[in-house]
KOLDREN-462331 format. One line per 8 residues: number of its first residue (from 1); their letters; for each residue x, y, z of N, C-alpha, C. Coordinates in nm, 3 decimals, decimal comma, m for minus. Example, Ala and Ser with C-alpha at 12.3 -4.5 7.8 and 13.67 -1.06 7.14 Angstrom:
% KOLDREN-462331
1	AS	1,319 m0,569 0,780 1,230 m0,450 0,780 1,320 m0,330 0,780 ~ 1,285 m0,225 0,708 1,367 m0,106 0,714 1,290 0,003 0,787
//
This chain:
% KOLDREN-462331
1	MKKWLLVF	1,641 0,995 0,871 1,629 0,939 0,738 1,557 1,040 0,649 ~ 1,595 1,046 0,528 1,539 1,144 0,435 1,389 1,117 0,414 ~ 1,313 1,226 0,409 1,168 1,217 0,393 1,128 1,148 0,263 ~ 1,200 1,178 0,154 1,166 1,118 0,024 1,183 0,967 0,028 ~ 1,280 0,917 0,105 1,301 0,773 0,115 1,184 0,707 0,188 ~ 1,134 0,773 0,291 1,020 0,720 0,364 0,895 0,717 0,276 ~ 0,875 0,822 0,200 0,759 0,826 0,109 0,776 0,718 0,002 ~ 0,898 0,698 m0,044 0,924 0,594 m0,143 0,894 0,456 m0,086
9	LEFLIGGI	0,929 0,432 0,041 0,897 0,303 0,104 0,746 0,281 0,110 ~ 0,671 0,387 0,145 0,526 0,377 0,144 0,474 0,349 0,004 ~ 0,533 0,417 m0,095 0,494 0,397 m0,235 0,519 0,252 m0,275 ~ 0,634 0,200 m0,237 0,672 0,064 m0,274 0,584 m0,039 m0,205 ~ 0,569 m0,026 m0,074 0,493 m0,125 0,003 0,343 m0,105 m0,013 ~ 0,297 0,016 0,020 0,154 0,043 0,020 0,093 0,053 m0,117 ~ 0,166 0,110 m0,208 0,110 0,131 m0,341 0,128 0,013 m0,433 ~ 0,251 m0,025 m0,456 0,279 m0,126 m0,558 0,250 m0,268 m0,508
17	LLGICEDF	0,309 m0,307 m0,397 0,292 m0,445 m0,350 0,147 m0,478 m0,317 ~ 0,081 m0,388 m0,243 m0,059 m0,414 m0,211 m0,146 m0,410 m0,336 ~ m0,115 m0,318 m0,428 m0,192 m0,311 m0,553 m0,180 m0,438 m0,636 ~ m0,059 m0,491 m0,646 m0,038 m0,614 m0,722 m0,110 m0,731 m0,656 ~ m0,099 m0,742 m0,523 m0,168 m0,851 m0,452 m0,319 m0,842 m0,471 ~ m0,371 m0,721 m0,463 m0,514 m0,698 m0,482 m0,559 m0,746 m0,621 ~ m0,482 m0,711 m0,723 m0,516 m0,751 m0,860 m0,506 m0,903 m0,879 ~ m0,404 m0,964 m0,821 m0,390 m1,110 m0,830 m0,511 m1,179 m0,768
25	ILITLVTE	m0,556 m1,130 m0,653 m0,671 m1,190 m0,586 m0,795 m1,177 m0,673 ~ m0,817 m1,060 m0,730 m0,934 m1,039 m0,816 m0,932 m1,134 m0,934 ~ m0,821 m1,142 m1,003 m0,811 m1,228 m1,122 m0,830 m1,374 m1,084 ~ m0,771 m1,415 m0,973 m0,782 m1,553 m0,929 m0,925 m1,589 m0,891 ~ m0,996 m1,496 m0,826 m1,132 m1,525 m0,780 m1,235 m1,528 m0,892 ~ m1,221 m1,443 m0,991 m1,329 m1,430 m1,090 m1,298 m1,491 m1,226 ~ m1,177 m1,543 m1,244 m1,144 m1,607 m1,373 m1,076 m1,740 m1,348 ~ m1,056 m1,812 m1,454 m0,982 m1,938 m1,450 m0,836 m1,916 m1,490
33	ESITLDIF	m0,800 m1,791 m1,514 m0,665 m1,759 m1,561 m0,561 m1,787 m1,453 ~ m0,446 m1,837 m1,498 m0,332 m1,846 m1,408 m0,247 m1,721 m1,429 ~ m0,176 m1,682 m1,327 m0,095 m1,561 m1,334 0,034 m1,594 m1,410 ~ 0,049 m1,533 m1,525 0,169 m1,553 m1,607 0,259 m1,431 m1,594 ~ 0,376 m1,440 m1,651 0,468 m1,326 m1,650 0,407 m1,207 m1,724 ~ 0,338 m1,233 m1,834 0,272 m1,124 m1,909 0,168 m1,053 m1,823 ~ 0,085 m1,132 m1,753 m0,018 m1,074 m1,667 0,048 m0,995 m1,555 ~ 0,153 m1,051 m1,495 0,224 m0,980 m1,388 0,278 m0,846 m1,438
41	LIIFLVTL	0,340 m0,845 m1,554 0,397 m0,721 m1,608 0,289 m0,616 m1,636 ~ 0,177 m0,660 m1,690 0,066 m0,567 m1,718 0,014 m0,509 m1,586 ~ m0,006 m0,596 m1,487 m0,054 m0,549 m1,357 0,045 m0,452 m1,295 ~ 0,173 m0,484 m1,303 0,276 m0,396 m1,248 0,271 m0,260 m1,316 ~ 0,262 m0,257 m1,447 0,259 m0,130 m1,520 0,133 m0,049 m1,489 ~ 0,020 m0,117 m1,470 m0,104 m0,046 m1,436 m0,096 0,006 m1,292 ~ m0,035 m0,071 m1,204 m0,027 m0,034 m1,063 0,060 0,090 m1,039 ~ 0,166 0,105 m1,118 0,260 0,216 m1,097 0,195 0,355 m1,090
49	PFAFVGEF	0,119 0,395 m1,191 0,063 0,531 m1,182 m0,038 0,547 m1,069 ~ m0,116 0,442 m1,040 m0,212 0,452 m0,930 m0,139 0,463 m0,796 ~ m0,032 0,385 m0,778 0,046 0,393 m0,656 0,110 0,531 m0,642 ~ 0,158 0,584 m0,753 0,218 0,717 m0,752 0,116 0,821 m0,709 ~ m0,001 0,819 m0,771 m0,106 0,916 m0,736 m0,146 0,900 m0,589 ~ m0,161 0,776 m0,544 m0,200 0,752 m0,405 m0,099 0,802 m0,304 ~ 0,027 0,773 m0,327 0,130 0,806 m0,227 0,189 0,946 m0,242 ~ 0,202 0,995 m0,364 0,268 1,123 m0,384 0,173 1,239 m0,405
57	VVDKIDFL	0,045 1,212 m0,432 m0,051 1,320 m0,454 m0,157 1,319 m0,344 ~ m0,232 1,208 m0,333 m0,345 1,202 m0,240 m0,299 1,217 m0,096 ~ m0,192 1,149 m0,057 m0,147 1,156 0,082 m0,091 1,293 0,119 ~ m0,069 1,377 0,022 m0,019 1,513 0,050 m0,132 1,614 0,066 ~ m0,255 1,574 0,033 m0,369 1,663 0,044 m0,410 1,674 0,191 ~ m0,422 1,795 0,240 m0,470 1,817 0,376 m0,621 1,842 0,367 ~ m0,698 1,735 0,388 m0,843 1,745 0,373 m0,904 1,838 0,477 ~ m0,847 1,843 0,596 m0,901 1,932 0,698 m0,892 2,077 0,653
65	KLLGLNKK	m0,778 2,114 0,599 m0,760 2,251 0,550 m0,847 2,275 0,427 ~ m0,851 2,176 0,338 m0,929 2,189 0,215 m1,077 2,210 0,244 ~ m1,129 2,138 0,345 m1,270 2,149 0,380 m1,297 2,256 0,486 ~ m1,191 2,321 0,532 m1,207 2,427 0,633 m1,245 2,372 0,770 ~ m1,196 2,256 0,807 m1,229 2,194 0,935 m1,109 2,202 1,029 ~ m1,138 2,195 1,160 m1,027 2,197 1,256 m0,983 2,054 1,289 ~ m0,884 2,043 1,376 m0,819 1,914 1,406 m0,912 1,811 1,470 ~ m1,024 1,854 1,528 m1,113 1,757 1,592 m1,180 1,665 1,489
73	YQKLEIFL	m1,169 1,700 1,362 m1,226 1,617 1,256 m1,120 1,528 1,189 ~ m1,011 1,500 1,258 m0,902 1,422 1,200 m0,948 1,281 1,162 ~ m1,038 1,222 1,241 m1,090 1,089 1,207 m1,170 1,094 1,077 ~ m1,238 1,202 1,054 m1,311 1,220 0,929 m1,214 1,225 0,812 ~ m1,101 1,292 0,831 m1,000 1,298 0,726 m0,948 1,158 0,693 ~ m0,921 1,079 0,795 m0,874 0,941 0,773 m0,981 0,861 0,701 ~ m1,108 0,879 0,740 m1,217 0,807 0,674 m1,232 0,849 0,528 ~ m1,220 0,978 0,500 m1,229 1,025 0,361 m1,119 0,967 0,276
81	EFLIFGVL	m0,996 0,967 0,329 m0,886 0,906 0,254 m0,912 0,759 0,230 ~ m0,961 0,690 0,333 m0,992 0,547 0,322 m1,099 0,523 0,218 ~ m1,210 0,593 0,230 m1,324 0,569 0,142 m1,300 0,617 0,000 ~ m1,266 0,743 m0,015 m1,256 0,801 m0,148 m1,134 0,749 m0,222 ~ m1,020 0,756 m0,157 m0,899 0,724 m0,230 m0,855 0,580 m0,210 ~ m0,879 0,525 m0,093 m0,841 0,386 m0,072 m0,929 0,291 m0,150 ~ m1,059 0,300 m0,125 m1,153 0,206 m0,188 m1,177 0,241 m0,334 ~ m1,218 0,364 m0,361 m1,253 0,398 m0,500 m1,133 0,391 m0,594
89	LGVVEDLT	m1,019 0,446 m0,552 m0,899 0,438 m0,636 m0,856 0,292 m0,651 ~ m0,872 0,214 m0,543 m0,839 0,072 m0,550 m0,925 m0,004 m0,650 ~ m1,055 0,025 m0,650 m1,146 m0,042 m0,743 m1,114 m0,003 m0,887 ~ m1,090 0,125 m0,910 m1,057 0,170 m1,046 m0,927 0,103 m1,093 ~ m0,827 0,096 m1,003 m0,701 0,032 m1,038 m0,721 m0,117 m1,065 ~ m0,800 m0,184 m0,981 m0,828 m0,327 m1,000 m0,895 m0,353 m1,135 ~ m0,996 m0,275 m1,164 m1,071 m0,295 m1,289 m0,986 m0,262 m1,412 ~ m0,901 m0,162 m1,399 m0,811 m0,128 m1,509 m0,712 m0,242 m1,533
97	AFHFSISD	m0,652 m0,291 m1,427 m0,556 m0,403 m1,439 m0,627 m0,526 m1,493 ~ m0,747 m0,552 m1,445 m0,825 m0,667 m1,492 m0,851 m0,655 m1,641 ~ m0,896 m0,538 m1,684 m0,929 m0,515 m1,824 m0,808 m0,538 m1,915 ~ m0,695 m0,481 m1,879 m0,577 m0,492 m1,966 m0,509 m0,629 m1,958 ~ m0,518 m0,696 m1,845 m0,450 m0,825 m1,833 m0,537 m0,941 m1,877 ~ m0,667 m0,931 m1,860 m0,759 m1,038 m1,900 m0,856 m0,979 m2,001 ~ m0,808 m0,950 m2,118 m0,887 m0,875 m2,216 m1,004 m0,954 m2,275 ~ m0,999 m1,087 m2,266 m1,109 m1,165 m2,325 m1,226 m1,185 m2,229
105	TEINSLVI	m1,215 m1,137 m2,106 m1,322 m1,148 m2,008 m1,379 m1,009 m1,984 ~ m1,512 m0,997 m1,994 m1,573 m0,865 m1,976 m1,586 m0,831 m1,827 ~ m1,588 m0,703 m1,800 m1,609 m0,657 m1,662 m1,759 m0,654 m1,639 ~ m1,805 m0,743 m1,555 m1,948 m0,753 m1,525 m1,972 m0,718 m1,377 ~ m2,095 m0,732 m1,332 m2,128 m0,694 m1,194 m2,054 m0,779 m1,091 ~ m2,028 m0,907 m1,122 m1,953 m0,992 m1,030 m1,810 m0,941 m1,013 ~ m1,746 m0,901 m1,122 m1,609 m0,848 m1,117 m1,607 m0,718 m1,036 ~ m1,702 m0,630 m1,060 m1,707 m0,502 m0,988 m1,732 m0,525 m0,839
113	FTSFLIAI	m1,829 m0,609 m0,807 m1,862 m0,638 m0,667 m1,743 m0,701 m0,595 ~ m1,680 m0,798 m0,660 m1,562 m0,864 m0,601 m1,450 m0,764 m0,581 ~ m1,433 m0,675 m0,676 m1,330 m0,572 m0,665 m1,354 m0,483 m0,542 ~ m1,480 m0,444 m0,519 m1,511 m0,364 m0,400 m1,480 m0,442 m0,272 ~ m1,518 m0,570 m0,270 m1,492 m0,651 m0,151 m1,342 m0,665 m0,123 ~ m1,264 m0,676 m0,227 m1,119 m0,689 m0,211 m1,057 m0,554 m0,174 ~ m1,107 m0,447 m0,232 m1,047 m0,315 m0,210 m1,064 m0,265 m0,067 ~ m1,171 m0,303 m0,001 m1,198 m0,251 0,134 m1,088 m0,289 0,234
121	PFAFVSEV	m1,054 m0,418 0,250 m0,946 m0,448 0,347 m0,810 m0,394 0,304 ~ m0,783 m0,393 0,174 m0,656 m0,339 0,127 m0,648 m0,188 0,151 ~ m0,760 m0,119 0,131 m0,763 0,026 0,158 m0,744 0,051 0,307 ~ m0,802 m0,034 0,389 m0,784 m0,018 0,533 m0,637 m0,032 0,570 ~ m0,573 m0,136 0,521 m0,431 m0,158 0,551 m0,348 m0,041 0,500 ~ m0,376 0,004 0,379 m0,297 0,111 0,320 m0,320 0,245 0,387 ~ m0,445 0,285 0,401 m0,476 0,420 0,450 m0,470 0,432 0,602 ~ m0,507 0,327 0,673 m0,515 0,338 0,818 m0,387 0,288 0,886
129	LIDRVDFS	m0,326 0,184 0,833 m0,206 0,130 0,897 m0,077 0,185 0,837 ~ m0,056 0,165 0,708 0,071 0,204 0,646 0,090 0,355 0,648 ~ m0,012 0,432 0,616 0,002 0,577 0,614 0,018 0,636 0,754 ~ m0,015 0,562 0,857 m0,004 0,613 0,994 0,122 0,563 1,065 ~ 0,198 0,474 1,003 0,322 0,424 1,062 0,433 0,524 1,036 ~ 0,510 0,555 1,137 0,624 0,645 1,120 0,746 0,557 1,092 ~ 0,778 0,541 0,963 0,887 0,453 0,923 1,022 0,499 0,980 ~ 1,039 0,630 0,996 1,168 0,677 1,048 1,189 0,630 1,191
137	KTLRFKRL	1,085 0,633 1,274 1,098 0,583 1,411 1,119 0,433 1,412 ~ 1,048 0,360 1,327 1,061 0,215 1,321 1,202 0,176 1,278 ~ 1,254 0,241 1,174 1,387 0,209 1,126 1,494 0,250 1,226 ~ 1,474 0,364 1,294 1,567 0,406 1,398 1,571 0,306 1,512 ~ 1,454 0,255 1,552 1,446 0,156 1,658 1,521 0,029 1,618 ~ 1,503 m0,015 1,495 1,572 m0,135 1,448 1,722 m0,116 1,449 ~ 1,770 0,003 1,406 1,914 0,030 1,408 1,968 0,027 1,550 ~ 1,897 0,089 1,643 1,941 0,089 1,782 1,941 m0,053 1,840
145	FWKSVNGL	1,840 m0,130 1,805 1,830 m0,269 1,853 1,950 m0,350 1,806 ~ 1,981 m0,341 1,677 2,092 m0,420 1,623 2,226 m0,371 1,675 ~ 2,240 m0,241 1,702 2,363 m0,191 1,762 2,380 m0,249 1,901 ~ 2,271 m0,255 1,978 2,282 m0,311 2,112 2,309 m0,460 2,108 ~ 2,251 m0,532 2,012 2,279 m0,675 1,998 2,425 m0,697 1,961 ~ 2,477 m0,617 1,868 2,618 m0,630 1,830 2,710 m0,598 1,948 ~ 2,676 m0,496 2,026 2,755 m0,463 2,145 2,751 m0,575 2,246 ~ 2,636 m0,638 2,263 2,622 m0,751 2,355 2,706 m0,869 2,307
153	NKNIKSIK	2,705 m0,894 2,177 2,786 m1,003 2,120 2,934 m0,978 2,144 ~ 2,980 m0,854 2,129 3,121 m0,820 2,153 3,155 m0,842 2,299 ~ 3,064 m0,805 2,389 3,089 m0,826 2,532 3,096 m0,974 2,566 ~ 3,010 m1,054 2,508 3,012 m1,199 2,533 3,142 m1,259 2,482 ~ 3,185 m1,218 2,362 3,311 m1,269 2,307 3,430 m1,231 2,395 ~ 3,430 m1,107 2,445 3,541 m1,065 2,531 3,541 m1,140 2,664 ~ 3,423 m1,173 2,716 3,414 m1,251 2,840 3,463 m1,393 2,815 ~ 3,425 m1,453 2,702 3,468 m1,590 2,669 3,617 m1,598 2,649
161	SC	3,678 m1,493 2,595 3,821 m1,497 2,569 3,904 m1,485 2,697 ~ 3,845 m1,439 2,805 3,918 m1,425 2,932 3,944 m1,555 2,998
//
């Protein structure tokens, strides 16, 4: 499968969908606002550039090489991506979406604190799980599975027809 398609899947799932869910949770927890189509569209538009930066820029940075470290520090690289770009970029994206979608509510310490609490598990899912999944192997496995199921179905039909 083409590499750009796999990166696009990560962008779509990890960047946009998780970003939108994160923003919905923040707005629901700290305001009385219901999610309207206008709020959804604003959140979607705010999420796009952050998802792009996260998936197409940050994930391409080789922190080990940048910091002059060898491969034994790979866990540190994962932690840096999680902390710096997962959590901090997540909080900035949450607060930006909150500001533009709920303009009559000010960003106070409760909103910031809640945003950090929400960003941590989402950053974990994004940086530790989604970025470490090899979508090409997963999709190849699914294709092979369905081919074998279809072959089994053909064999069963041919046995029944006898």
